[in-house]
C-alpha positions in Angstrom: -55.5 -4.7 -25.1 -58.4 -6.7 -27.0 -61.4 -4.0 -26.4 -59.3 -1.0 -27.9 -59.0 -0.6 -31.2 -55.9 1.1 -33.1 -57.9 4.1 -33.2 -58.0 4.1 -30.0 -54.5 3.7 -28.8 -53.7 6.4 -32.2 -55.9 8.3 -29.8 -54.4 7.6 -26.5 -51.2 7.4 -28.3 -51.9 11.2 -29.1 -53.6 13.1 -26.4 -49.6 11.2 -24.2 -47.3 13.5 -27.0 -49.2 16.4 -26.6 -49.3 15.9 -22.2 -45.2 15.2 -22.6 -44.7 17.8 -25.3 -47.4 20.6 -22.9 -45.0 19.9 -19.8 -41.5 20.2 -22.3 -42.8 23.2 -22.9 -43.6 24.2 -19.9 -40.3 23.2 -18.4 -38.9 25.7 -21.4 -40.3 28.2 -19.4 -39.4 27.3 -15.9 -36.0 26.9 -17.3 -35.6 30.2 -19.2 -37.3 31.5 -16.2 -34.7 31.0 -13.9 -31.8 31.5 -16.8 -33.2 35.3 -16.3 -33.5 35.4 -13.3 -30.3 34.0 -12.8 -29.0 36.8 -15.2 -30.5 39.8 -13.6 -28.9 38.3 -10.0 -25.6 37.9 -11.6 -25.8 42.0 -12.7 -26.7 43.1 -9.7 -23.4 41.2 -7.9 -21.6 43.1 -10.5 -22.9 45.9 -9.5 -22.5 46.1 -6.6 -19.5 44.8 -6.4 -18.1 47.4 -9.2 -20.3 50.0 -6.4 -18.4 48.3 -3.5 -14.2 49.0 -5.4 -15.8 52.5 -6.2 -16.1 53.3 -2.2 -13.2 50.9 -1.1 -11.2 53.5 -3.8 -12.4 56.7 -2.2 -12.4 55.8 1.6 -9.2 54.3 1.1 -7.4 57.4 -0.7 -9.5 59.3 1.7 -7.4 57.0 4.8 -4.6 57.2 3.6 -4.6 61.2 3.5 -5.3 61.6 7.2 -3.6 58.9 8.2 -0.2 61.3 6.1 -1.8 64.6 8.2 -1.8 62.7 11.1 1.6 61.4 10.5 2.3 64.8 9.2 1.1 66.8 12.9 2.2 64.4 15.4 6.1 64.7 13.9 6.4 67.8 13.9 4.6 68.3 17.6 7.4 65.9 18.2 10.2 68.3 17.2 8.5 70.2 18.9 8.2 68.9 22.7 11.7 67.9 22.5 13.0 71.0 21.0 10.7 71.9 25.0 12.5 69.1 26.2 15.6 70.0 25.2 15.6 73.4 26.0 14.0 73.8 29.4 14.7 70.2 31.4 14.1 70.5 34.9 9.9 72.5 34.0 9.8 69.5 31.3 10.6 67.1 34.3 7.9 69.1 36.3 5.0 68.9 34.0 5.7 65.1 33.7 5.0 65.1 37.5 2.5 66.7 37.1 0.7 64.8 34.6 1.7 61.8 36.4 0.0 62.7 39.5 -2.8 63.7 38.1 -3.9 60.9 35.9 -2.7 58.9 38.9 -5.3 60.4 41.2 -8.2 59.5 38.3 -7.8 56.5 37.8 -7.9 55.5 41.4 -10.9 57.0 42.5 -12.9 54.9 39.7 
């Protein structure tokens, strides 16, 4: 340190402070950029979540309607079949036997 004057030390300190300030500014910029990117990502995730919710509500309602329709139609079919079996039990047994024989023949060939 004997070869350095006070002004040399002050200049070196000023340069060091300048570099530290430059690095601090760059770090602030990087943090700001990361914060902005994070905010954009969160916004996009929230929007995707809202869209997924809307779609699930739409298709959930539609599925509920379709399930109700299937249930109603199958109930009507079951009632009609029950009436037919009660009115013609012998023919119903013959039809059931023919269907069973047909299915057995098809499955046996595989």
